[in-house]
N, C-alpha and C positions, 0 to 999 in steps of 0.2 A: 504494500500500500504506500509506504513512504517513497519507494522508488518511482512509482507511478506519479505521485504528487510532485516529486522532484523533477521528473521528465516534463510534466505538464508546465510546471513553473518555469523551467529553463526555456521551453519553447515559447511561452507567452512573453517572457522577458526578452528573448532574442528577437521575436517579432516586433515588440514595442521599440526596440533599439534600432531597428532597420532604418527608419527615416533619419535618425541621427548619423548612422553610418553613411547613408546617401549624402547627407549634407557635408560631412567631412570629405567624402570623395569629390564632391563638386568643388569645394574650396581648394582642395589639393590640386585638382586639375587646373583650376583657374590660376592659382599661384604658380604652377609650373609653366603655364602658357605666358603669364605676365613676365616671369623670369626669362623665358626664352626670347620674348619680344624685346625686353630691355637689353639683353646681351647682344641681340642682333642690331639694335639701335646704336649701342655703344661701339660695336665693331664698325658700323657704317660711319660714325662720326670720326673714329680714329683713322679709318681709311681716307676719309675726306681731308683730314688734317695732314696726313702723310702726302697725299696728292698735291695739296696746296703748297707744302714745303718744297716739293720737287719743282712745281711750276714757278715758285718765287725766283729760282735761278734764271729763268728765262725772261724775267721782267727787265726791260731796258729803260723804262720811263715811269714817272709817277702815275700816269694814266693807265699804263699796263698793270701796275700794282693795284690801282683802284678797281679796275675791271676784274682782276683776280679775286680781290676781297669781296666784291659784289657776288661773283659766281659762287664763292665759298659760302658766304652767308645764305644765299638762296638755296644751295644744296643742303646745308644744315637745317634750314627752316623746313624744307620739304621732308627731310628725314624725320624730324621731330613731329611734324604734323601727321605723317603716316603712323608713327609710333603711337601717338595719342589716339588716333582713330582705332588702331588695332587694340590698344588697351581698353578703350571704351566698349568695343565689340565683345571682348572677352568678359568684361564685367557685366555687360547686359545679358550675355548668354548665361552666365552663372546666376544672375538675379532671376531670370526667367525660370531656370531649373529649380531654384530654391522656392520661388513662388508656387510652382506647380506641386512640389512635394508638400509644402505647407497647406495649400488648398486641398490636395488629396487627403491629407491627414485630418484637416478640419471637417471635410465632407464625411469621412469615415466616422469621425467622432460624433457628428450630428445624427447619423443614422442609428446609433446605439440607443 
């Protein structure tokens, strides 16, 4: 009898913890994606800086330098804009998944 009760309790406890496990998995995936995106953004910025340093040697006038700086700033701006968009997309996807889990659990609770 005790074993049956213990099994039933373990099953119910495991079932009730499932949404929390799902939430942790969503957050983990979101953080992994954000980390990957940030590493990619940092790599792009470093590569742009290296490229700009190489191009500096080719500058023969102040106007060349100004054009190089404008192009560099524009490239960094675009890289950061894209990174921001990707970050927001990852956050929105995680939010939608969390809202779905929450709504499903709320609906299940209301049925009882």
